[in-house]
C-alpha positions in Angstrom: -15.5 10.6 4.5 -17.0 8.7 7.4 -20.2 7.8 5.4 -18.3 6.0 2.6 -15.2 4.5 4.3 -16.9 1.1 4.5 -17.1 0.8 0.7 -13.4 0.2 0.1 -13.3 -2.4 2.9 -16.1 -4.3 1.3 -14.5 -4.1 -2.2 -11.2 -5.2 -0.9 -12.8 -8.1 1.1 -14.6 -9.3 -2.0 -11.5 -9.1 -4.1 -9.3 -10.9 -1.6 -11.9 -13.4 -0.6 -10.2 -14.0 2.7 -10.6 -12.4 6.1 -6.9 -13.1 6.9 -5.7 -11.3 3.8 -8.0 -8.4 4.6 -6.4 -8.1 8.0 -3.0 -8.4 6.4 -4.0 -5.5 4.0 -5.0 -3.3 7.0 -2.0 -3.9 9.2 0.4 -1.6 7.3 -2.0 1.4 7.3 -1.2 2.7 10.8 2.5 2.4 10.0 2.1 4.4 6.8 0.0 7.0 8.5 2.5 7.4 11.4 5.6 7.6 9.2 4.2 9.9 6.6 2.5 12.3 9.0 5.5 12.1 11.3 7.8 13.1 8.4 5.6 16.1 7.8 6.5 17.4 11.3 10.1 18.0 10.0 8.7 19.6 6.8 6.6 21.9 9.0 9.7 23.2 10.7 10.7 24.8 7.4 7.4 25.6 5.6 3.7 25.8 6.1 1.8 22.5 6.1 -1.9 23.0 5.7 -4.3 21.0 8.0 -6.3 20.1 4.9 -3.2 18.6 3.3 -2.8 16.3 6.3 -6.5 15.2 6.0 -5.9 14.5 2.3 -3.0 12.2 3.3 -5.4 10.0 5.3 -7.6 9.6 2.3 -4.6 8.9 0.0 -3.3 6.4 2.5 -6.6 4.5 2.5 -6.8 4.4 -1.3 -3.1 3.5 -1.9 -2.9 0.9 0.8 -6.0 -0.9 -0.5 -4.8 -0.6 -4.1 -1.2 -1.8 -3.4 -2.5 -4.5 -1.1 -4.8 -5.7 -3.8 -1.9 -5.9 -6.3 0.5 -7.8 -3.9 -1.9 -10.0 -2.0 -3.8 -11.3 -5.0 -0.5 -12.1 -6.6 0.6 -13.9 -3.4 -2.7 -15.9 -3.3 -2.2 -16.9 -7.0 1.3 -18.1 -6.4 0.4 -20.0 -3.3 -2.6 -21.5 -5.2 -0.2 -22.7 -7.9 1.8 -24.6 -5.2 4.7 -22.2 -4.6 6.1 -22.2 -1.1 6.2 -19.0 0.9 9.6 -17.8 -0.1 9.0 -18.4 -3.8 5.6 -16.6 -3.6 7.1 -13.6 -1.8 9.9 -13.3 -4.4 7.4 -13.4 -7.2 5.3 -10.8 -5.5 8.2 -8.4 -5.0 9.6 -8.9 -8.5 6.3 -8.7 -10.4 3.6 -6.9 -8.4 6.4 -4.8 -6.8 7.2 -3.4 -10.2 3.6 -2.4 -10.7 3.5 -0.7 -7.2 6.8 1.2 -7.9 5.7 2.4 -11.3 2.3 3.4 -10.0 3.9 5.3 -7.1 6.3 7.0 -9.4 3.6 8.2 -11.8 1.5 9.5 -8.8 4.6 11.3 -7.4 5.3 12.9 -10.7 1.6 14.0 -11.1 1.5 15.4 -7.5 5.0 16.9 -8.0 3.7 19.1 -10.8 1.8 21.0 -8.1 5.2 22.4 -7.0 4.8 25.0 -9.8 1.6 26.3 -8.2 1.4 29.0 -5.5 2.6 28.2 -2.0 -0.6 26.7 -0.4 -0.7 24.0 -3.1 2.9 23.1 -2.4 1.8 21.8 1.0 -0.6 19.3 -0.8 2.2 18.3 -3.1 4.7 17.6 -0.3 2.1 15.8 1.8 0.9 13.6 -1.1 4.4 12.7 -2.1 5.3 11.8 1.4 2.3 9.5 1.7 2.9 7.9 -1.7 6.5 7.2 -1.0 5.7 5.8 2.4 2.9 3.5 1.0 5.2 2.2 -1.7 8.1 1.5 0.7 5.9 -0.2 3.3 4.1 -2.3 0.8 7.4 -3.5 -0.7 9.1 -4.2 2.7 6.7 -4.6 5.6 4.0 -6.6 3.9 6.4 -9.3 2.5 8.1 -9.4 5.8 4.8 -10.1 7.5 4.0 -12.8 5.1 7.5 -14.4 5.7 7.2 -14.2 9.5 3.5 -15.0 9.8 2.8 -17.3 6.8 -0.5 -18.5 8.4 -2.0 -15.1 7.5 -1.8 -15.9 3.8 -3.5 -18.8 2.0 -2.0 -22.3 2.3 -0.1 -23.7 -0.7 -2.1 -25.8 -3.1 -1.0 -29.4 -3.5 1.1 -29.7 -6.7 -0.8 -31.7 -9.3 1.1 -34.6 -10.9 1.1 -34.8 -14.7 -0.7 -37.9 -15.9 
């Protein structure tokens, strides 16, 4: 909804506490929308895809992008705050937060996949949702870490390692 779209942005900005990380969280969204809705074109060649299902994909993209960005970017900030270099922080993000993102995506895909047992109009929602979920998971685990590696200035600087006294 147009009237409430600003709320997730504010919540994400408060959670990330960085304008740069907020921008980094928003960059993958157009890619996710383009890929997932583009893939639905090929599905529509073989079955009916409801317009409402495509609109649902946009809302799902917003929520999943913000959710997965929150998992990965807060972990990245923590690792950089602990003094890890960019490569170490990205590896930790992929191995630890990436696991959470994959499990969350699988659970959501199973839940939405249960709609395949319902009559035909609901199948459109199932296929659209699973397309968006899979796209969001893949983009969050590949594109976002790549952006952090290529453009490390978007993320927080590494903290100075403290010497034991």
